[in-house]
Each structure stands twice: as C-alpha cells, then as structure tokens.
C-alpha positions, 0 to 999 in steps of 0.5 A: 452831535445828536441834538444840534448838528450845526457843524464845527467852526474851523480856520481856513488859510490864509485869513478865513474861518467857516462852518464845517458841517461835514467830515474833514481832515482832523475830524474824530471818526465820521461823527453823526452829521445831518444829511445836509452836509457842506462847507461854508467858508468866509475868507478875505483878500486885501489890497493896499499900495499896490500889494495884494494879500490873497494867498499865504505866500503874499504874507511873507515878510508881513509879520503875519501872526495871531495877536489874540487866540481864545475859544471866543475870538481869533485874530489874523494880524499883519502889517505893510508899510505904515498900515496894520491890519487885524481881522477878528473872527468870532461867533456872536450867534449860532447861525452867524460867523462875524469878522471885524476888519480893522486897519490902522494907518500911522502915516501922515497921509491917507490910505485906501484899502480894498477889502474883498470878503469871499464866501465859498460854499461847497457840498460835503461828501455825503450825497442826499436827495436834492443836492444837485448843485449850488447857486449864488447871486447878488441882491443889489438892494440889500447889498448882499450875496446869497448862496443856496444848494439846489434843490435843498439845503441851508441858505447863506447870506454875506453882508457888511456894515459898509456898502460894497463897491463891486461884487462877483459870483464865480465857480472858478477859484482862480478866476476869483483870484484874478478878479481880485488882483486885477481890480475890475468892477462888478463881474456877474450877479448870478452863477450856478454849478452842478455837483458838489461845487464849490461856488464863490461870492465876493464883495469888495469894500473900499475903505478910506483910512485918514492919516494917523487913524483907524477904521473898521467894518463888520462882515457877517456870514449868516445862515437860515433854512430859506432866503428870508430867514437868512436875511433876517438872521444877518440883520440881527447879527449886524445889529448885535455882533459887537455887543456879543463880542464885548461879552465874550471878551469879558469872559476871556478876561475873567478866565485869564485873570485866574488861569496860571501862565508861564513867564520868564525863560520858558521857551516861547513855544511852551508859553503859547502851547500852554494857551492853546491847551487851556483854550482847547479845554475851554472849548470842550466844556459844553453848555447843558443840553439833553440829559446833561443838566450841568456843563459837561466835558465833550472830550473833543469837538467833532463827535462830542460825548461824555466819558468819565476817564477823559473828563477826569484828566481834562477837569484836573487840568482845567481846575488850576484855572477854573476850579468851580467849573471843573467841580461842576462838570465832575458833579454833573458827570456822576449826577446825570449818568444813566447808570452807576458805572457812568456809561459813555453817552451822548447828549440824548442818552444814547450809549456809545461804548457797548461790548460784544455781549451787549454790556453798556460800558463806562471807563474803568477807575484807572482810566483817567484816575477819577478818584485821584483827580477828585481828591486832588481837586478837593485838597486844592479847594477844601470844598466840603459841600461839593465832596458831600454831594459827590460822595453818594455817586462815588460810592455807587460807582465803586459798588457797581464795579464790585458787583458787576466786574468781579469774578467768582473769586472776587478779582476785578476785571474789565469786560473788554479792552474798550472799558479799560480805555486801552483799546485793543491792548495786547494785555487782553489777549483777545482784543487785538482782533476785536476791541469789543471782545469780552475779556473778563478772564483777565484779572487787571492789576491797574483796576485793582490798584486804582480801586484800592486808591478809590477806596482809600479816597472814600475812607478819607472823605468818610472821615471828613464827613464824620461817618465812622461806619463808612471809614471802617467799611472802606478800610476793610475793602481797601485792605483786600484790594491792596493785598490783591494788587501787591500779590500780582507782582511777578518777575520784578513787574506787575502783571495781569493774571489769567483766571483760567489758569491762575497764572500771570500773563507774561508777554514777550518783551512787552512792558505796558506803562499801565502796569505802573498804576500801583505806583501811580495810585500809591499802592505798591510796597516799598520793596516792589518800588525798589524792584521796579525803579530801574525799569522806569527809565524805559518809559521816560520818552515815547509817550504818545498818549496823555494817560500814559504820560500821567501814569508814568510821571506820577509813578516816577514821583512816587518812586522818588525819581522826580528828575525822571518824571520831569524829564519825561514831561519836558521831552513830551511837552517840547515836542508837542508844543513845537507842533501845536505852535507851528506857523502853517497848516499841516498835511495839506492836500487841498483847499478843503483838506489839511490839519491846523496848528494852535489846538490840542490833538487826540494824541502826541505822535512821535512821527510826522503823522496826523495826531488823531482828532483835532481839538481833543481835551486830554491832548491839552493836559500837558499843563497839569503834568508841567505843574505837578512834575516840573514846577512840583506843586502838589496838594497836601492833606490837612486842614491848614493851608499847606502844599508841596513844592518840589522843583524838578527842572530838567538839565537843559533848564539849569543854565545859571541866571535863568528864571522860571515863573508860574503866575496865578497859582491858587490853593484854597484861599491863597493866590501866589506866583512861584519863581525858580532862579537857577544859581548853579547846577542843582541850586535854586532861589525859590520865591513864592509871592502871595497875591491874595492880599494882606500879609502872609504868615508863612513857613517852609520845611523840607519833606522830612520836616526840617525847617528851612531858613527864609530870606525875605525878612520883614520887608515884604510879608507877601514874599517867601524866599529861600535857597532850595535844591532842585529835585528836593521836596519842600512843604510851604505852610501859609496863613 
C-alpha cells in the first residue's frame, strides 16, 4: 500500500479483469493510493455462429462458470453448440495483465469466431494536476492500441499474439457494443475525451478453428510511464507470459496436493466456498518488502497491514494446507515487529493503530488468540526448532503487557477499544463516542483469561526446552492470572471490572461473546462452566465477525457442548458460503461499482448488505472452524502421534447413507483422510485412511481412555475403521 501502490487486480463482468488503482466498492477504507488513480480494465466480447456474447444476459443457457479459480488464475468458461470457450486471466508480471483465449471446436466442420479485446480506461475519483482527460489511438505498424491520460498518468497498451482484423476507439460504451454486434470494419484510429472518461479501445481478431481442434491466442494489457516503456513491457509479456503461467500453475498444484478438501455429501456451495477461503488466505500472504524480511499476512487486499490478531486466525487456518508458510509468517510477525507488543504496521514501518494518548498499539492477546493458535500449530508439526526461535519474542510480548498494561494493583487492561480488537464496544464505556479513547480503567476479563492461557503455553514450551527456571516462572505468573480471571465471575457471567469503583461492569441485557474467553482459553472453573452452559445457546446463531464465531465454538467444545459448537459453525458457514458462491455480482450500481462473489469478505452480515472489505483474510477462516468443530479434528499434547476425532455432524447432516470426507489432513508426519458415514441417527461409521505410505499401527480409544474395537482387520493396514457415535470424542494413535 505504501511502498508499491500499483493497484488491485479485480474481475469485471462478464469476461473481464483489470487494474483498480483507485477506491472501489468493496475496498477497505480509503486506502493510501498514489495521486494518479484510475481503472484500466480488459474485457472481451465474442461472436460465433450469429450469436454474440457481450453482456451478462447473452450468457443465459451457455453454462457460464469458472472451471479454474485460484490466486494465480481465473477462467471464464462457457459453450455454444459444438464450441467451448475459456478465457484464462493471470498476472505474469507486475505491469501486465494477460489473458489466454481458448476455443475448442468438436464439430466435424470448421468454425470462425470473432474475438473482440476491449480496453476501458477511466480516471479515478481523486483529481490531480494533469488529469484533464483521456486519449486512445491505434498503432497500425505494431497492431496495438495505446491509451493515455492527458496531461499526465500511466500509459497502457493492448496487443496480442495474433494480428487484428479491425479496430476502433470510442468514448461511448453503447457505440462500442453496437460496433461489435454489427461487425463493421475499422471505425476510428484516434479519440479523446475531457474529464474522467472512460474511453474504450477495441481490437478484433478472427480466429479460424478447424474441425475437432483447439485454437488459442494470448492478449496482454501492459502499462508503463510513457508510450515507449509500455510497448517494451508488452513485448516482454508476449514473450514470457505462458512460461510464467506454467510456473504459477505448478505452485497451485503443489498447494492443492497438500490442502484439505471436502468430498462426498457436503453441499456443493460448501465445497466451492472452501476453495474461495483458502485462495483468499493465499492472496493475502505477501512477499517480503520494507521492514518485513519474511512473508507476511497483509490482512486484506486493498489496504494491507500487519496485525497480530488477524494474522493468528489466518495462519491457523492456512496451517492445515501449508504449515511451513504459516510458521514462517508467525515467526516473521514477531521477529520483524518494531516493538515487543507487535504494533499494527504497514510495510514501511508506519504505525496505524494509535491511541488518543499517542500510544502505538498492537492487538491484545485475546484478539485472534495468538498463543492458542501457536500451540496448536506446534502440536500439529512438532517443530521444536520453530518453537525455540519464537520463544524469546513470545516472552517479550507477555512481559511488555505486564509492564505497560497492568494497573497499580496488577490487573490487566487495554489502552483503548482498538487495542482490544473490539472497536467501539460498549464494554469500554467511553468507546462508543471515540474508539481511540483511553479506557485503561476497564479491567478486561478476556485479556486476563488469554494471558493466563499464554503463560500456560509458555510453561509447556519451557518444559519442552528443559528450562526448569522458566517453568516455575510461568507457573507462578499463570496462577495469578487464573485467579484473577475466575474472580471476575459475577451473576452467573464473566464481567469486566471498573477499577475506579472496584465493581463489576453490568450492562443491561448485554452479553458479549468475548466474555466467553475464559472458556475458550480453558481457564474457567468447572463450577463456572456449569453456570454458563445454559447461556451458550444465545450465541449459537448470529455470528457476523470471525473472531466471535471462533470464541463461541471453542468455548462450547470446552463446555462439552460439541453439538452447539457444530450447529453454530454450520449455520454460519451455510449462510456465508451461499453468498460467496453467488452466480452474479452483487450490489450493482454501475459498470464500475459492484461487489463480486468468489472471495471472502471482512465479516459475515446476516442482512443483505455489503460485507465490509473484499478479500479479507479472517473472513476466510471458516475451514478452521469446520475442521475443529464439525469434523472434530484437534491436536493432542504428547510425543506420540495422537490426535482427537470428535465428529459433531449437525442434525440436518444425519440422513442415513450420507458420507462426509475430508481429504489431505496432516498431523506431524502422518497424512490421512477422514470419512464419516451416517448409519442411523447418532451412529457413524468412522474411517481414517492414512496416505503417508507404508503400514500404520493404529489404535483408537474414547476420550475417557476405553479402547475401541477396530473393524479393518489385516486386509488394509492403512485404514482404521470403527463404529462411532456423533458428538463423542475419540483419540487416534498411529505410528
């Protein structure tokens, strides 16, 4: 956002993609853009056998879909008669957007298609000196269109691996459509328009497809600071784009060979939503730049920044697919931090969460539960070298909070509601009118609970490191935090305390899901859990924010209410995945103003309203909740390879005969698939198929330790199968 303001690549209906170097509907905040701001969009219109594919309505009945959709490439696919079309967009270079147009003809006769490549150039909403208008022209010798802002701005050029047969430039979009439908020859070689535009350049290519064969062409839209540089960039892109795509697709293959996937009777929108989520997470992991010496989690695409809380949720989810990358991002977040409290920063080191008293803040330990996530990732990988490198930074973080965020009596607080992650929450009393207002008089129960958990995690790590002195140190500190947390239970509910009056803060008819943190972190006493359990049903539905759903689901499981956790996760996932798997753009205002499906958003609104920022990492964390609360896979302490399986299929999943599989699960050195087949209400056939190679010695016991009879016999030593009960916990041990 700061060091390299080159824009966002975003789709354009019906067949386009483009550079959005400006604010857009779906952008997070206003962002920090360069003073030169614009939209530069590539689209296509195709005519064949007297049929035109120009507007979204033209694709009715054509089976319009996307057969491939990752962070590297998205295809538009449809068919008409014997011909199948695919337009594959990708970014081979920073300053070039490429598209491969493929046409397959399965007919016994030849076909000819007219492919119109359309470049639309418009000035953004922020005016700068020199943004008086736009011009476009066609260079016949190079067979390229060139578009410029006059008097100053980026230059774009459009060209192809094929030679065009006709071209035109025109400010009026309707005239462009008429020209394409009427199929006349060349119209104009040059045009200009005063103001913001847009202006359009079109080049037509006549593609002959012999019988039962396929033809393709490459189209590139390249930019430069002047015409010569833009032309040079296009030359390079035409020569290297296909090789670049091969490399990108190889990275996709490597990722999805390791990423968990849903198979069987999961609803199709869940299966596709799952892909959108993991690809959203991939897109938000950025390469090292500026102060970041390792890959870093940018949180969201339009206004990237590093935030500990969001990163923790994102990387826990990504770790199921790419644990090494998730570990590297976590390590870098701490190692590259400008201060021990890991302040929220951008890539140039600028801080972006500053309290009204000038404090440079990072998120509190309950926001995204970084210690909760770090321990789970460690248990899944058993990577002691990673833990050893991370340990000093984790210690510094805790000790910073003890020094700077405890009051005179030793109680923890947040400086302001931003630092808590719960912007403007009523909990902080002063925050409703000023989110940055200092609220250090509010002793926060979720900070106490998450800090107690953090200290217990450090005690566990210190034990593994054979550091007995640190074990005693963390034991002593955690004991006080556990006592503090449990003492904040009042009126059958955990409550913050106002340090000025030493009294619990009681808000009328207000129960915040964050107050379940003592359960989420495993700190609440048995009596407190029993008292709160009847309240959990209040939080089963209505989760619009990702950290709230995680807090609830983990708390419900800890309270031995797995069905409640699974129901809440399933209710949210079904609603969210139906939305991200929508078949058309949403909230359409104009050609340049709409929201797109196929990508996770900032939050999960229950109402039909825009879902905050587009392409937001923690909005893509549903797979983590599904794995933990429905499939019931959880990590287990110990040197041996043991993990929990606690299937909790919601009631509407329990039709006899249905099979639910998750493939590509990994735990330490083991790879396996899990399948639950519903036999009758509450009874499941559970199968764990190990795919890591060789025979597996496995055993299963209940959570209480009783052995479970296996059904696999000696026929296939890679499969462990047993009759199980829904909402019951099992421990799988394997070697």
